[in-house]
Every structure is written in structure tokens, then in C-alpha cells.
C-alpha positions as CSV (number, residue, x, y, z in Angstrom):
1,M,-7.5,13.4,2.2
2,P,-4.1,12.5,3.4
3,A,-1.7,15.3,4.0
4,T,1.0,16.1,1.4
5,L,4.4,15.0,2.8
6,T,7.9,15.5,1.4
7,T,11.3,14.1,1.7
8,D,14.5,15.4,0.1
9,R,13.6,13.9,-3.3
10,L,9.9,12.7,-3.0
11,V,6.5,14.3,-2.7
12,L,3.7,12.0,-1.2
13,R,0.4,13.5,-2.3
14,T,-3.3,12.7,-3.1
15,F,-3.9,10.8,-6.3
16,R,-5.3,12.9,-9.3
17,E,-7.2,11.8,-12.4
18,D,-4.2,12.5,-14.5
19,D,-2.3,9.7,-12.7
20,A,-4.3,7.0,-14.5
21,P,-2.0,6.5,-17.5
22,V,1.0,5.8,-15.1
23,L,-1.2,3.6,-12.8
24,F,-2.3,1.6,-15.9
25,D,1.2,1.3,-17.1
26,M,2.4,0.1,-13.7
27,H,-0.4,-2.2,-12.9
28,S,-0.6,-3.8,-16.4
29,R,2.8,-5.3,-15.9
30,E,3.2,-8.9,-14.7
31,E,6.4,-8.0,-12.8
32,V,4.5,-5.6,-10.7
33,Q,1.2,-7.5,-10.3
34,R,2.8,-10.9,-9.5
35,W,3.3,-9.5,-6.0
36,I,-0.1,-7.9,-5.5
37,G,-3.3,-9.7,-4.7
38,D,-4.4,-12.4,-7.1
39,G,-1.7,-11.3,-9.5
40,Q,-4.2,-10.1,-12.3
41,V,-2.8,-7.4,-14.5
42,M,-5.0,-4.4,-15.6
43,T,-6.1,-4.8,-19.2
44,D,-8.3,-1.8,-19.6
45,P,-7.2,1.8,-18.9
46,A,-10.6,2.3,-17.3
47,E,-9.5,0.1,-14.5
48,A,-6.8,2.6,-13.6
49,V,-9.3,5.5,-13.8
50,S,-11.6,3.6,-11.4
51,S,-8.7,2.8,-9.0
52,I,-8.1,6.5,-8.3
53,A,-11.3,6.8,-6.5
54,R,-10.3,3.9,-4.2
55,R,-6.9,5.5,-3.7
56,R,-8.5,8.8,-2.6
57,M,-10.8,7.1,0.1
58,E,-10.9,8.9,3.4
59,F,-9.2,7.0,6.2
60,P,-8.8,8.1,9.9
61,E,-5.8,10.4,10.3
62,P,-2.9,9.6,10.0
63,M,-3.8,6.9,7.5
64,G,-4.2,7.2,3.8
65,I,-3.0,6.3,0.3
66,W,-0.4,8.5,-1.2
67,A,0.9,8.9,-4.8
68,I,4.7,8.9,-4.7
69,D,6.3,11.5,-7.0
70,L,10.0,11.6,-7.9
71,E,11.1,14.7,-9.9
72,D,7.4,15.6,-10.6
73,R,6.7,12.1,-12.0
74,L,4.4,9.5,-10.4
75,V,6.4,6.4,-9.6
76,G,4.2,4.5,-7.1
77,T,1.8,4.2,-4.3
78,L,2.3,4.2,-0.5
79,L,-0.4,3.0,1.7
80,L,-1.1,3.1,5.4
81,K,-4.5,1.7,6.1
82,P,-6.6,-0.8,8.2
83,I,-6.0,-4.3,6.9
84,P,-8.9,-6.7,6.8
85,I,-8.6,-10.0,8.8
86,S,-9.0,-13.1,6.7
87,G,-12.2,-15.1,6.9
88,T,-14.2,-12.3,8.6
89,P,-17.5,-12.3,6.8
90,L,-18.6,-8.9,5.3
91,S,-21.9,-7.6,6.4
92,A,-25.0,-8.6,4.4
93,D,-25.9,-4.9,4.4
94,P,-25.2,-3.7,0.8
95,R,-24.1,-0.2,2.1
96,T,-21.2,-1.9,3.9
97,T,-18.0,-1.5,2.0
98,D,-14.6,-3.3,2.1
99,L,-13.4,-0.1,3.9
100,D,-16.0,-0.6,6.6
101,H,-14.8,-4.2,7.0
102,A,-11.2,-3.1,7.2
103,L,-11.9,-0.4,9.7
104,G,-13.1,-3.1,12.0
105,S,-9.6,-4.6,11.9
106,P,-7.2,-3.9,14.8
107,D,-4.2,-3.9,12.5
108,V,-2.8,-1.1,10.3
109,E,-0.9,-2.1,7.1
110,I,1.9,-0.2,5.4
111,G,2.5,-1.1,1.8
112,W,4.2,0.1,-1.4
113,H,3.8,-0.5,-5.1
114,L,6.4,1.0,-7.5
115,H,6.8,1.3,-11.2
116,P,9.7,-1.1,-12.2
117,D,11.6,2.1,-13.5
118,A,11.8,3.1,-9.8
119,W,12.9,-0.2,-8.3
120,G,16.3,-0.5,-6.6
121,R,16.6,3.3,-5.8
122,G,15.5,3.4,-2.2
123,I,12.3,5.1,-3.0
124,A,10.0,2.6,-1.2
125,T,12.1,2.8,2.0
126,E,12.3,6.6,1.8
127,A,8.5,7.1,1.3
128,A,7.6,4.5,4.0
129,T,10.0,6.1,6.5
130,R,8.3,9.4,5.9
131,I,4.8,7.9,6.4
132,L,6.0,6.3,9.6
133,E,7.2,9.6,10.8
134,H,3.8,11.1,10.0
135,A,2.1,8.2,11.8
136,V,4.1,8.4,15.0
137,A,1.0,7.8,17.2
138,L,0.4,4.4,15.7
139,T,2.1,1.8,17.9
140,R,1.7,-1.3,15.8
141,I,2.0,-1.5,12.1
142,V,2.2,-4.6,9.8
143,A,3.4,-5.2,6.3
144,V,2.4,-8.2,4.4
145,T,4.4,-9.5,1.3
146,H,4.1,-12.3,-1.1
147,P,6.3,-15.0,0.4
148,D,8.7,-14.7,-2.5
149,N,8.9,-10.9,-2.7
150,H,12.3,-10.6,-1.2
151,A,12.7,-7.0,-2.3
152,S,9.7,-5.8,-0.3
153,Q,10.8,-7.9,2.6
154,R,14.2,-6.1,2.6
155,V,12.3,-2.8,2.7
156,A,10.3,-3.9,5.6
157,L,13.5,-5.0,7.4
158,R,15.2,-1.6,6.6
159,L,12.1,0.0,8.3
160,G,12.9,-1.8,11.5
161,M,10.0,-4.2,11.2
162,A,10.4,-7.8,12.7
163,D,10.0,-10.8,10.4
164,A,7.2,-12.7,12.0
165,G,7.1,-15.5,9.5
166,T,4.3,-16.7,7.3
167,T,0.6,-16.1,8.1
168,D,-2.9,-16.7,6.7
169,R,-4.3,-13.9,8.9
170,Y,-4.8,-11.3,6.0
171,Y,-6.3,-11.3,2.5
172,D,-7.3,-14.9,2.7
173,T,-3.9,-16.0,1.4
174,T,-0.5,-16.9,2.8
175,T,1.9,-13.9,3.3
176,R,5.0,-13.1,4.9
177,L,4.4,-10.9,7.9
178,F,6.5,-8.1,9.2
179,V,5.6,-6.1,12.4
180,L,6.6,-2.8,13.7
181,E,5.9,-2.3,17.4
182,R,6.8,1.1,18.9
């Protein structure tokens, strides 16, 4: 489980089962999901419940997936995890998971998803800055955004990440890539 981390106004913690209603509210909104994966919104609260297990997966330290709390209220997700390379076939072994596939990747991704009520308040930048401080040993970190997600691109730039243009390297889709080399 990832460590609990704090900033002046945020707590970054492990996801709990009682986070499901907020996760469902967040991921059932088109304005959130249009920037994530295939853009499909959650339509069943059970999807949010099952997503908590994925958010609690164990990753090698200092990586993880954190719930972002503001004033004791869940407002989003911050992730720092291996990112799978596009087109790399998964093993035929049914015991191999997407996590196993991603752990074979040389790249580590930082990303954030926030509830719309939390947009525009510097929360993504603050949470990501704290995670980058926690993960000081990682020398290369990438962020991938939907090419039209200018708000997330501004966060990546505020984090000191370099805009590397568009790429098809991750998630089998075209994304805008930002890279932090330290």
C-alpha cells in the first residue's frame, strides 16, 4: 500500500470502500471521462466498487495510486505507476495481469483525475508535486494526456515536465506526452 502523504491542504491516502459513491459520481460524468481511456462513463455503482481493488494494487515503492482528500472529502485520484507500452502483446498465461504487463515497461506514468468541483484550484499540481517529492529516486517520469486536454497539459508544464509532442507509444492511442527527466 502506498504511504499516506500530506500537503498544507491535501491528504493523499489509500482508497477505502466508502470512496465508491464519490468515484461513481466522478467517473459517471462525461466531462471527466472524455479525457480518460475510451471515454466511457460508469453507468453502474458496482463499477466504482470494483475499481477500488484496482486502485489499491501493490506497486513497487515509491509508486502507487492515491486518493486525494481535500478537507476530509475525496476529490480525485493521483497515480504514479508503470505505464504499458502500446502494441506489446500480453502473455497467453491467464495468470498474467495488466499490472504484470505494465511492470515490464521501462516508463513510469504520473496522472490525475479530479472531480469537476475540484477543477481549477491547483489540487492536481499540489498533489502531483507531493508525489514527485516522495518519488525522488525515479529519474524519468511521463504524463500522457488526451491531445485536447489543455488543463492537464498545463499541470504537466507546471510540474516542470517537457512537452514531447504527440505519441502512439502508450495505451494504443494518440496522446500528448510530457517527460520529466531528473
